[in-house]
N, CA, C and O of each residue as an XYZ file, in Angstrom:
348
protein
N       0.796     -1.032     -0.053
C       0.037      0.091      0.005
C       0.736      1.398      0.199
O       0.281      2.526      0.011
N       1.933      1.040      0.612
C       2.833      2.396      0.545
C       3.381      2.913     -0.648
O       3.935      4.012     -0.644
N       3.272      2.161     -1.770
C       3.388      2.780     -3.063
C       2.256      3.725     -3.748
O       2.353      4.562     -4.645
N       1.082      3.248     -2.941
C      -0.069      4.024     -3.407
C      -0.464      5.346     -2.394
O      -0.835      6.472     -2.724
N      -0.304      4.933     -1.423
C      -0.539      5.818     -0.286
C       0.460      6.592      0.691
O       0.194      7.467      1.515
N       1.402      6.150      0.438
C       2.718      6.586      1.319
C       2.655      5.903      2.710
O       1.643      5.389      3.188
N       3.854      5.969      3.283
C       3.993      5.146      4.700
C       3.538      5.611      5.860
O       3.589      4.949      6.896
N       2.940      7.070      5.763
C       2.113      7.960      6.559
C       0.912      7.453      7.174
O       0.554      7.773      8.308
N       0.201      6.543      6.307
C      -1.256      6.325      6.434
C      -1.407      5.370      7.417
O      -0.509      4.537      7.537
N      -2.306      5.331      8.096
C      -2.495      4.548      9.533
C      -3.787      3.597      9.114
O      -3.854      2.441      9.532
N      -4.704      4.109      8.343
C      -5.924      3.199      8.080
C      -6.583      3.467      6.534
O      -7.017      4.529      6.089
N      -6.526      2.413      6.007
C      -6.836      2.320      4.429
C      -8.181      1.858      4.265
O      -8.665      0.998      5.002
N      -8.913      2.500      3.150
C     -10.439      2.123      2.949
C     -10.348      1.382      1.609
O      -9.997      1.938      0.568
N     -10.689      0.082      1.706
C     -10.462     -0.695      0.514
C     -12.098     -0.960     -0.041
O     -12.988     -1.220      0.768
N     -12.333     -0.865     -1.393
C     -13.560     -1.325     -1.922
C     -13.287     -2.631     -2.613
O     -12.462     -2.600     -3.526
N     -13.766     -3.588     -2.360
C     -13.547     -4.857     -2.899
C     -14.634     -5.402     -3.806
O     -15.782     -5.153     -3.437
N     -14.492     -6.076     -4.885
C     -15.292     -6.822     -5.496
C     -15.121     -7.930     -6.390
O     -14.526     -7.863     -7.465
N     -15.649     -8.921     -5.924
C     -14.899    -10.331     -6.295
C     -16.399    -11.019     -7.159
O     -17.551    -10.596     -7.061
N     -15.913    -12.152     -7.963
C     -16.981    -12.944     -8.660
C     -16.240    -14.163     -9.028
O     -15.116    -14.105     -9.527
N     -16.865    -15.276     -8.786
C     -16.092    -16.646     -9.001
C     -17.073    -17.628     -9.664
O     -18.221    -17.220     -9.841
N     -16.775    -18.791    -10.024
C     -17.412    -19.746    -10.713
C     -17.904    -20.715     -9.449
O     -18.808    -21.540     -9.578
N     -17.250    -20.516     -8.338
C     -17.698    -21.262     -7.120
C     -18.352    -20.450     -5.948
O     -17.953    -19.291     -5.829
N     -19.214    -20.855     -5.149
C     -19.776    -20.199     -4.004
C     -18.618    -20.319     -2.711
O     -17.726    -21.159     -2.601
N     -18.924    -19.283     -1.862
C     -17.875    -19.526     -0.431
C     -16.692    -19.031     -1.018
O     -15.814    -19.510     -0.300
N     -16.201    -18.431     -1.800
C     -14.614    -18.066     -2.124
C     -14.399    -16.792     -1.344
O     -15.382    -16.051     -1.314
N     -13.514    -16.456     -0.820
C     -13.414    -15.392      0.203
C     -11.767    -14.787      0.002
O     -10.743    -15.467     -0.065
N     -11.883    -13.436     -0.059
C     -10.643    -12.640     -0.167
C     -10.613    -11.625      1.066
O     -11.433    -10.733      1.286
N      -9.400    -11.984      1.879
C      -9.221    -11.204      3.366
C      -8.361    -10.225      3.442
O      -7.456    -10.210      2.607
N      -8.414     -9.428      4.210
C      -7.408     -8.306      4.545
C      -7.134     -8.083      5.786
O      -8.106     -8.101      6.542
N      -6.127     -7.880      6.233
C      -5.558     -7.529      7.691
C      -4.398     -6.869      7.784
O      -3.600     -6.844      6.847
N      -4.168     -6.210      9.037
C      -2.900     -5.467      9.212
C      -1.609     -6.493      9.185
O      -1.661     -7.630      9.655
N      -0.438     -5.918      8.562
C       0.602     -6.755      8.481
C       1.256     -7.599      9.688
O       1.896     -6.777     10.344
N       1.352     -8.586     10.142
C       1.509     -9.248     11.333
C       0.607     -9.593     12.054
O       0.881    -10.212     13.083
N      -0.654     -9.307     11.741
C      -1.661     -9.833     12.848
C      -2.228    -11.306     12.460
O      -2.735    -11.689     11.406
N      -2.010    -11.893     13.483
C      -2.174    -13.461     13.487
C      -3.622    -13.920     13.878
O      -3.945    -15.107     13.849
N      -4.460    -12.929     14.240
C      -5.736    -13.217     14.598
C      -6.875    -13.152     13.357
O      -7.331    -12.173     12.766
N      -7.131    -14.500     13.211
C      -7.862    -14.941     11.917
C      -9.291    -14.558     11.915
O     -10.013    -14.815     10.953
N      -9.821    -13.791     13.247
C     -11.031    -13.416     13.189
C     -11.064    -11.682     13.121
O     -12.090    -11.012     13.239
N      -9.777    -11.178     12.916
C      -9.864     -9.827     13.066
C      -9.379     -9.433     11.549
O      -8.235     -9.098     11.240
N     -10.338     -9.533     10.806
C     -10.013     -9.494      9.194
C     -11.151     -8.832      8.491
O     -12.317     -9.030      8.833
N     -10.738     -7.875      7.296
C     -11.948     -7.613      6.466
C     -12.179     -8.455      5.426
O     -11.143     -8.946      4.977
N     -13.249     -8.811      4.856
C     -13.597     -9.942      4.260
C     -14.792     -9.727      3.206
O     -15.787     -9.053      3.471
N     -14.591    -10.334      2.061
C     -15.436    -10.234      0.980
C     -15.741    -11.878      0.574
O     -14.783    -12.611      0.332
N     -17.099    -12.380      0.522
C     -17.191    -13.726      0.254
C     -18.286    -13.837     -0.826
O     -19.330    -13.190     -0.757
N     -17.955    -14.806     -1.965
C     -18.909    -14.942     -2.821
C     -19.988    -15.971     -2.348
O     -19.639    -17.013     -1.793
N     -21.544    -15.612     -2.615
C     -22.438    -16.307     -1.933
C     -22.978    -17.300     -3.020
O     -23.377    -18.367     -2.555
N     -23.071    -17.147     -4.437
C     -23.666    -17.978     -5.326
C     -22.492    -17.848     -6.389
O     -21.477    -17.183     -6.183
N     -22.741    -18.531     -7.502
C     -21.781    -18.601     -8.440
C     -22.092    -17.469     -9.320
O     -23.256    -17.070     -9.352
N     -21.141    -16.870    -10.080
C     -21.336    -16.040    -11.064
C     -21.968    -14.509    -11.102
O     -22.225    -13.748    -12.035
N     -22.106    -14.401     -9.624
C     -22.539    -12.866     -9.097
C     -21.620    -12.148     -8.495
O     -20.974    -12.742     -7.632
N     -21.347    -10.950     -8.712
C     -20.506     -9.927     -8.191
C     -20.784     -9.646     -6.872
O     -21.951     -9.322     -6.652
N     -19.887     -9.688     -5.759
C     -20.272     -9.521     -4.619
C     -19.279     -8.275     -4.090
O     -18.087     -8.372     -4.383
N     -19.725     -7.113     -3.324
C     -18.867     -6.105     -3.220
C     -18.889     -5.702     -1.718
O     -19.876     -5.778     -0.985
N     -17.615     -5.249     -1.361
C     -17.436     -5.073      0.340
C     -16.652     -3.971      0.627
O     -15.522     -3.968      0.140
N     -17.032     -2.945      1.372
C     -15.967     -1.953      1.786
C     -15.305     -2.550      2.872
O     -15.944     -3.292      3.618
N     -13.778     -2.267      3.118
C     -12.999     -2.823      4.374
C     -12.156     -1.636      4.698
O     -11.796     -0.811      3.859
N     -11.894     -1.605      5.836
C     -11.134     -0.764      6.580
C     -10.072     -1.567      7.252
O     -10.392     -2.427      8.073
N      -8.650     -1.302      6.908
C      -7.431     -2.027      7.301
C      -6.572     -1.019      7.913
O      -6.250      0.064      7.425
N      -6.169     -1.612      9.286
C      -5.240     -0.601      9.782
C      -3.867     -1.289      9.287
O      -3.612     -2.490      9.371
N      -3.054     -0.307      8.767
C      -1.647     -0.672      8.222
C      -0.570     -0.702      9.446
O      -0.753     -0.163     10.537
N       0.657     -1.480      9.031
C       1.712     -1.539     10.325
C       2.355     -0.158      9.828
O       1.868      0.579      8.971
N       3.565      0.050     10.548
C       4.201      1.185     10.601
C       4.986      1.686      9.226
O       5.515      2.773      8.994
N       4.887      0.654      8.506
C       5.587      0.922      7.068
C       4.406      1.018      6.004
O       4.575      1.081      4.787
N       3.340      1.020      6.580
C       2.126      1.239      5.490
C       1.765     -0.053      4.731
O       1.220     -0.018      3.628
N       2.090     -1.186      5.361
C       1.783     -2.459      4.700
C       0.671     -3.244      5.378
O       0.521     -3.201      6.599
N      -0.089     -3.946      4.590
C      -1.225     -4.814      4.874
C      -1.076     -6.141      4.162
O      -0.520     -6.302      3.076
N      -1.694     -7.151      4.977
C      -1.724     -8.427      4.306
C      -2.874     -8.741      3.596
O      -3.911     -8.152      3.900
N      -2.878     -9.563      2.705
C      -4.146    -10.417      2.034
C      -3.941    -11.651      1.882
O      -2.816    -12.147      1.830
N      -5.129    -12.351      1.785
C      -5.165    -13.666      1.734
C      -6.390    -14.009      0.765
O      -7.409    -13.404      1.098
N      -6.517    -14.720     -0.202
C      -7.554    -15.222     -1.075
C      -7.486    -16.765     -1.155
O      -6.414    -17.356     -1.022
N      -8.695    -17.421     -1.382
C      -8.743    -18.769     -1.734
C      -8.206    -18.950     -3.043
O      -8.291    -18.132     -3.959
N      -7.547    -20.269     -3.091
C      -6.791    -20.690     -4.180
C      -7.502    -20.634     -5.460
O      -6.904    -20.533     -6.531
N      -9.098    -20.715     -5.324
C     -10.015    -21.018     -6.403
C     -10.618    -19.933     -6.971
O     -11.498    -19.900     -7.831
N      -9.929    -18.853     -6.279
C     -10.520    -17.521     -6.694
C     -10.127    -17.380     -8.263
O      -8.930    -17.259     -8.522
N     -10.944    -17.387     -9.180
C     -10.227    -17.472    -10.535
C     -11.192    -16.684    -11.741
O     -11.008    -16.888    -12.941
N     -12.026    -15.949    -11.320
C     -12.917    -15.242    -12.177
C     -12.399    -13.735    -12.349
O     -11.847    -13.247    -13.335
N     -12.760    -13.056    -10.989
C     -12.699    -11.490    -11.292
C     -12.395    -10.973     -9.780
O     -13.164    -11.244     -8.858
N     -11.311    -10.272     -9.616
C     -11.142     -9.777     -8.264
C     -10.921     -8.216     -8.418
O      -9.810     -7.925     -8.860
N     -11.782     -7.137     -8.134
C     -11.194     -5.665     -8.214
C     -10.965     -5.001     -6.860
O     -11.825     -4.942     -5.982
N      -9.842     -4.552     -6.775
C      -9.489     -3.889     -5.372
C      -9.175     -2.556     -5.754
O      -8.364     -2.310     -6.647
N      -9.946     -1.462     -4.943
C      -9.872     -0.219     -5.114
C      -9.334      0.616     -3.872
O     -10.012      0.477     -2.854
N      -8.491      1.263     -3.799
C      -8.260      2.179     -2.584
C      -9.177      3.264     -2.869
O      -9.084      4.031     -3.828
N     -10.225      3.276     -1.815
C     -11.301      4.170     -1.909
C     -10.700      5.555     -0.743
O     -11.423      6.547     -0.648
N      -9.799      5.513     -0.187
C      -9.555      6.374      0.753
C      -8.357      5.917      1.857
O      -8.171      4.730      2.125
N      -7.650      6.898      2.399
C      -6.782      6.479      3.600
C      -7.039      7.901      4.616
O      -7.595      8.991      4.482
N      -6.279      7.175      5.696
C      -6.161      8.445      6.718
C      -4.890      8.237      7.382
O      -4.415      7.141      7.679
N      -4.329      9.487      7.610
C      -2.928      9.612      8.271
C      -3.051      9.581      9.958
O      -2.038      9.669     10.652
């Protein structure tokens, strides 16, 4: 994220849109170094072939880095937009 927003940002607003040929496919975002799997921003497909959109707010680490994790079967489309950030 630091390449887009700079390393001074503390909180990033992401708008995520995904679609897949499978249901229950997820894409997650979290603070870099966070190991709590419950404390994530996530978007999950509910049915096949339908786009799902979610707004996620993610805290960055001191270098402006966040982590992401997606299911390996996410194969059709993922659009991630930086909608804003807070210093």
